[in-house]
C-alpha positions as CSV (number, residue, x, y, z in Angstrom):
1,M,7.7,15.4,-9.6
2,I,5.5,12.8,-8.0
3,E,1.9,12.3,-9.1
4,F,-1.0,9.9,-8.5
5,R,-3.1,8.7,-11.4
6,P,-5.9,6.2,-11.5
7,H,-5.4,2.7,-12.9
8,K,-6.3,2.1,-16.5
9,I,-6.7,-1.2,-18.3
10,E,-4.3,-0.2,-21.1
11,L,-1.5,0.0,-18.4
12,A,-2.0,-3.6,-17.2
13,K,1.1,-4.9,-19.0
14,K,3.4,-2.2,-17.6
15,F,1.8,-2.6,-14.1
16,S,2.3,-6.4,-14.3
17,E,5.9,-6.1,-15.3
18,M,6.6,-3.8,-12.3
19,K,4.8,-6.0,-9.9
20,N,6.2,-9.3,-11.1
21,I,9.7,-9.0,-9.6
22,P,10.8,-11.1,-6.6
23,E,11.7,-8.1,-4.4
24,V,8.1,-6.7,-4.9
25,L,6.2,-10.0,-4.6
26,N,8.2,-11.1,-1.5
27,N,7.0,-8.1,0.4
28,G,3.3,-8.7,-0.3
29,Y,0.6,-11.2,0.6
30,D,0.6,-14.6,-0.9
31,K,-2.9,-14.0,-2.3
32,T,-1.1,-11.9,-5.0
33,P,-0.4,-14.3,-7.9
34,N,3.2,-15.2,-8.4
35,P,4.1,-14.8,-11.1
36,F,1.9,-11.8,-11.6
37,T,0.7,-11.9,-15.2
38,E,-0.8,-9.3,-17.5
39,N,-4.2,-11.1,-17.0
40,D,-3.7,-10.7,-13.2
41,G,-3.1,-7.0,-13.8
42,I,-6.2,-6.7,-15.9
43,E,-8.3,-8.4,-13.2
44,F,-6.8,-6.3,-10.5
45,I,-7.3,-3.0,-12.4
46,K,-10.9,-4.0,-13.2
47,S,-11.6,-4.4,-9.5
48,E,-10.3,-0.9,-8.7
49,I,-11.9,1.1,-11.6
50,G,-15.0,2.9,-10.6
51,K,-14.4,3.0,-6.8
52,K,-15.4,6.4,-5.5
53,P,-13.4,7.8,-3.9
54,T,-10.5,6.1,-5.5
55,E,-8.7,3.7,-3.1
56,R,-5.6,2.8,-5.2
57,F,-3.3,4.8,-7.5
58,L,-0.4,4.4,-9.9
59,I,2.5,6.4,-8.8
60,Y,4.2,8.5,-11.5
61,W,7.6,10.1,-11.3
62,N,8.5,12.6,-14.0
63,N,5.6,11.2,-16.2
64,E,6.8,7.5,-15.8
65,I,4.9,4.8,-13.9
66,A,7.0,4.2,-10.8
67,G,4.8,2.1,-8.6
68,E,1.5,1.8,-6.9
69,I,-0.1,2.8,-3.6
70,G,-3.5,2.5,-1.9
71,I,-5.6,1.5,1.0
72,T,-7.9,-1.4,1.8
73,L,-10.9,-0.3,3.9
74,K,-11.7,-2.6,6.8
75,E,-15.2,-3.8,7.7
76,D,-17.4,-4.6,10.7
77,V,-15.9,-3.5,14.0
78,F,-12.8,-2.4,12.2
79,R,-14.7,-0.1,9.7
80,L,-12.8,3.0,10.9
81,N,-9.5,1.4,9.9
82,A,-7.7,1.1,6.6
83,E,-4.6,-0.8,5.6
84,I,-2.0,1.1,3.5
85,G,0.1,-0.8,1.0
86,Y,2.5,0.3,-1.7
87,F,5.4,-0.7,-3.9
88,I,8.0,1.2,-6.0
89,S,9.4,-0.3,-9.2
90,K,13.0,-1.4,-8.7
91,N,14.1,1.1,-11.4
92,F,13.0,3.9,-9.1
93,W,14.4,2.8,-5.7
94,G,16.6,5.2,-3.8
95,K,14.8,8.4,-5.0
96,G,12.6,8.9,-1.9
97,L,9.4,8.0,-3.9
98,A,8.0,5.7,-1.2
99,T,8.4,8.3,1.5
100,K,6.7,11.0,-0.7
101,S,4.0,8.6,-1.8
102,V,3.1,7.4,1.7
103,K,2.9,11.1,2.9
104,K,0.6,12.0,0.0
105,M,-1.6,8.8,0.4
106,T,-1.9,9.3,4.1
107,E,-3.2,12.8,3.7
108,Y,-5.5,11.7,0.9
109,A,-6.9,8.8,2.9
110,F,-7.7,10.8,6.0
111,A,-9.3,13.6,3.9
112,N,-11.4,11.3,1.8
113,F,-12.5,8.4,4.0
114,D,-14.2,8.0,7.3
115,I,-11.3,6.4,9.0
116,V,-9.4,7.1,12.2
117,R,-6.3,5.0,11.7
118,L,-4.1,3.7,8.9
119,V,-2.2,0.4,9.5
120,A,0.7,-1.1,7.7
121,G,2.0,-4.6,8.2
122,V,5.7,-4.9,7.4
123,F,7.7,-8.2,7.2
124,D,10.7,-8.2,9.5
125,F,13.2,-8.1,6.7
126,N,11.8,-5.0,5.0
127,K,13.7,-2.3,7.0
128,S,13.4,0.2,4.1
129,S,9.6,0.2,4.4
130,M,9.8,0.6,8.2
131,K,11.9,3.7,7.7
132,V,9.4,5.1,5.1
133,L,6.6,4.7,7.6
134,E,8.6,6.2,10.5
135,K,9.5,9.2,8.4
136,N,5.8,9.8,7.8
137,G,4.8,9.8,11.5
138,Y,3.6,6.2,11.8
139,H,4.6,4.5,15.0
140,L,5.4,0.9,15.7
141,E,2.4,-0.4,17.5
142,S,3.4,-4.0,17.9
143,I,5.6,-6.8,16.6
144,R,3.6,-10.0,16.0
145,K,6.2,-12.7,16.6
146,N,6.2,-15.7,14.3
147,A,2.9,-14.4,12.7
148,V,3.8,-14.8,9.1
149,I,4.9,-17.6,6.9
150,K,6.5,-16.2,3.7
151,N,8.5,-18.3,1.2
152,G,8.5,-21.2,3.7
153,E,10.0,-19.2,6.5
154,I,8.3,-18.1,9.7
155,I,8.9,-14.4,10.4
156,D,7.7,-11.5,12.5
157,D,5.2,-8.9,11.3
158,Y,5.7,-5.3,12.3
159,I,2.5,-3.3,12.7
160,W,2.9,0.4,12.0
161,V,0.0,2.8,12.7
162,K,-0.9,6.4,12.0
163,L,-3.9,7.9,13.8
164,R,-6.0,10.8,12.4
165,D,-5.0,13.9,14.3
166,E,-8.6,14.6,15.3
167,K,-11.1,11.8,15.9
168,P,-14.3,12.5,13.9
169,V,-17.5,12.5,15.9
170,A,-19.0,9.1,15.6
171,N,-22.2,9.3,13.6
172,N,-24.2,6.1,13.9
173,V,-20.9,4.3,14.0
């Protein structure tokens, strides 16, 4: 059974171990420290604790930490947008956890935040993540050619989007 739970400082070591593998780090932004240490985990978790509503969760599968998922709210003219991001620990790949987690987080984000669209940027080599998003009703909005430099290589960035079914009435937006 899949479950979302909030981050806790005492889980920083386990979180860091899951995140600090090349297959996970290679699919994320370079702003994420590499290697990702326990201290990095502590600092990240501290930045998330206390946000109401919660923006990021640890993913549990059968009572074991299996990954992490969350949103980053955008600002200014993009304030009705959020970026969704996630990773599944390598030990849990192939069980459909990413698909189930994205479904659950998408529903949670639209129910708890004043947003009209969720966006996911996916590097061109991450076909598995593209399938996860497609299964959850995200559509490929664009391919930004040569938009990313990752590990010294220039690659394309695939932009996947899911719109809220009903647009909320703008209230001083």
